[in-house]
N, C-alpha and C positions, 0 to 999 in steps of 0.2 A: 505493501500500499504507501501511495507516493502523499504527501500531506503539503499542501502550500502552504506559505510563511503566515497566512491570516490564520490560517488551521491552526497552526502552532503559536502562533500569539493569540488567538482567544483559549486555548486549551490554557495555556500557561499563565493569563491573567484571571482563569478562573481557580486556579490553585494560589494564586499571589493575592486573590481575595480572604480566600481560607488561610492562607498563611497570618495575614493582616491582622483578621480576626483575632487570631490567637496570640498575636504581640510575638512574632517570627518574624526577622527579618532575613529576605529572600531575594535574590539576587537574579534574574531571569539571563539566560545567555540563548541564541538560538544561532546554529551554526553549522556548517557542513562539514564532511568529512570523516573520519574516523572517531568511534564514539569513544572509545580510549584517549586519544590522541587528545580531544577535545576536553573531555573530563578532567585529563589531570594538568591540562595548560589551567582548567578554571579552578581546580584546587590549590593553585600555588599560593592565591590569597583568600583563598576560605579557612575557616574556622572547622567545617563539618562538610562531606558531602553524602548525598543521599541517592541511592542507587537500586532499581528494582532487580528483582531476582526472577529469571524465567527458565531458567537451566534447559536450555537445548541443544547443548552441545555435549557428546561424550560423558564419560563418571563424573568429570569436575563438575562441567555443568547441570550434571542431576543435582549438584549441593547448593551453587550461586550462579552459575552462567559463566561464560569467559568473559563478558566484558566488567561484571562486577568482580569476579576473581584478579582480573589483572589492576581495577581500581585499589583493590583492599590491599594489593601486594605492594603498589608504588604510591599511594597518594601521600602525601605530605604531611594530609591533615586524618582527624578523625572521621572513617567511613562507617555510615547505617546503610545496610541491605533490609531492605524490605520488599513482601512478597503480595503479589496481586490477591486480593481478594476473591475465596474460592467460591 
């Protein structure tokens, strides 16, 4: 599935409103390219990175997912991995 920038911004804006209501500061970044590279770049100035877990790739992927695994191992800040609701 390919999202347009408008769709991505709308989805992120909805999450931003939820975070604001909870008193959580969130910075949105919409970029193209490798998810791991983009997240690690953003993590340089972050206190925490939150990534989702899909788990579609091999045995390690069953536990975290390839992107989450790379972020957990290489991010210079705290990483929280969350699962989608069942």
